[in-house]
C-alpha positions as CSV (number, residue, x, y, z in Angstrom):
1,R,0.0,0.1,0.0
2,Y,2.9,2.4,0.9
3,L,4.7,1.8,-2.5
4,L,1.2,2.7,-4.5
5,E,0.8,5.9,-2.5
6,R,4.4,6.8,-3.1
7,R,4.1,6.1,-6.8
8,K,0.7,8.2,-7.1
9,L,2.5,10.7,-5.5
10,V,5.8,10.9,-7.7
11,E,3.3,10.8,-10.6
12,C,1.7,13.6,-9.5
13,R,4.5,15.6,-8.7
14,S,5.9,14.8,-12.2
15,A,2.5,15.9,-13.7
16,S,2.6,19.1,-11.9
17,T,5.9,19.7,-12.9
18,T,5.2,19.1,-16.5
19,L,1.9,21.7,-16.1
20,Q,4.1,24.6,-14.7
21,S,6.8,24.1,-17.3
22,Y,4.0,24.2,-20.1
23,W,2.5,27.3,-18.3
24,R,5.8,28.8,-17.9
25,M,6.8,28.1,-21.7
26,S,3.3,29.5,-22.9
27,V,3.5,32.7,-21.0
28,A,7.3,33.3,-22.1
29,Q,6.0,32.9,-25.6
30,D,3.1,35.5,-25.1
31,K,5.6,37.8,-23.8
32,L,8.2,37.1,-26.7
33,A,5.3,37.8,-29.2
34,L,4.2,41.0,-27.4
35,L,7.8,42.1,-27.3
36,R,8.1,41.5,-31.1
37,A,5.0,43.3,-31.8
38,T,6.3,46.2,-29.8
39,T,9.5,46.3,-31.4
40,I,8.1,46.1,-35.0
41,V,5.5,49.0,-33.7
42,Q,8.4,51.2,-32.3
43,S,10.4,50.7,-35.3
44,L,7.9,52.0,-38.1
45,T,6.8,54.8,-35.6
46,R,10.6,55.8,-35.3
47,A,10.8,55.6,-39.0
48,K,7.9,57.7,-39.9
49,L,8.6,60.3,-37.1
50,G,12.5,60.1,-37.5
51,G,13.1,61.1,-41.0
52,D,12.8,65.0,-40.2
53,D,14.6,64.5,-36.8
54,F,17.3,62.6,-38.4
55,K,18.1,65.2,-40.9
56,E,18.2,67.6,-38.1
57,L,20.3,65.7,-36.0
58,K,22.6,65.2,-38.9
59,A,22.8,68.8,-39.6
60,S,23.5,69.5,-36.1
61,A,26.4,67.0,-35.9
62,S,27.9,68.2,-39.1
63,H,27.8,72.0,-37.4
64,V,29.3,70.7,-34.4
65,E,32.1,69.0,-36.4
66,A,32.7,71.9,-38.5
67,M,33.1,74.1,-35.1
68,T,35.4,71.6,-33.6
69,R,37.8,71.5,-36.7
70,M,37.5,75.2,-36.8
71,F,38.6,75.5,-33.1
72,L,41.4,73.1,-33.9
73,V,42.6,74.8,-37.0
74,R,42.4,78.2,-35.1
75,A,44.4,76.7,-31.9
76,S,47.2,75.5,-34.4
77,F,47.2,78.9,-36.3
78,Q,47.5,80.6,-33.0
79,S,50.2,78.3,-32.0
80,G,52.2,78.8,-35.0
81,I,51.8,82.5,-34.6
82,K,53.1,82.3,-31.0
83,S,56.2,80.2,-32.3
84,A,56.7,83.0,-35.0
85,T,56.6,85.6,-32.5
86,I,59.0,83.8,-30.0
87,A,61.4,83.3,-32.9
88,Q,61.3,86.9,-34.0
89,S,61.7,87.9,-30.3
90,F,64.9,85.9,-29.9
91,L,66.3,87.3,-33.8
92,R,65.7,90.8,-32.3
93,M,67.5,90.0,-29.0
94,Y,70.3,88.5,-31.1
95,E,70.6,91.3,-33.5
96,S,70.2,94.1,-30.6
97,R,73.2,92.3,-28.6
98,D,75.4,91.9,-31.7
99,L,74.9,95.5,-32.4
100,F,75.5,96.4,-28.7
101,S,78.7,94.3,-28.7
102,R,80.1,95.9,-31.9
103,L,79.2,99.4,-30.4
104,K,80.8,98.6,-27.1
105,S,84.1,97.1,-29.1
106,A,84.2,100.1,-31.4
107,S,84.0,102.6,-28.5
108,V,86.8,100.5,-26.5
109,S,88.8,100.6,-29.4
110,L,88.4,104.5,-29.8
111,Q,89.0,105.1,-26.5
112,S,92.2,102.9,-26.5
113,L,93.3,104.9,-29.7
114,W,92.4,108.3,-27.9
115,R,94.4,107.4,-24.8
116,R,97.4,106.4,-26.9
117,A,97.3,109.5,-29.0
118,K,96.8,111.6,-26.0
119,S,99.9,110.1,-24.1
120,K,102.2,111.0,-27.0
């Protein structure tokens, strides 16, 4: 008698597990079908409404890219101008030092000649 009851209990559990499995599968399939339908509706809605928005976004993106390129070119140009200014500054400094050195040397030579002529 115990074995018969045990066998019935095992069969009932197995049957209930099978029913639960089929029920979960059915619910999952319904959810998947609903998700697919929703995705299709969203896709069609985006296609319908998104044409103008896409064009506007593309134009905005192009404008942002152009402004970025302009900023980078301007920064590069400014850097070039700064480098040229520094090079000019160093050249002027070198020329003024060279001129000062030559004038100093000439004045020392003149002073030396003057002192020599004065001493005779």
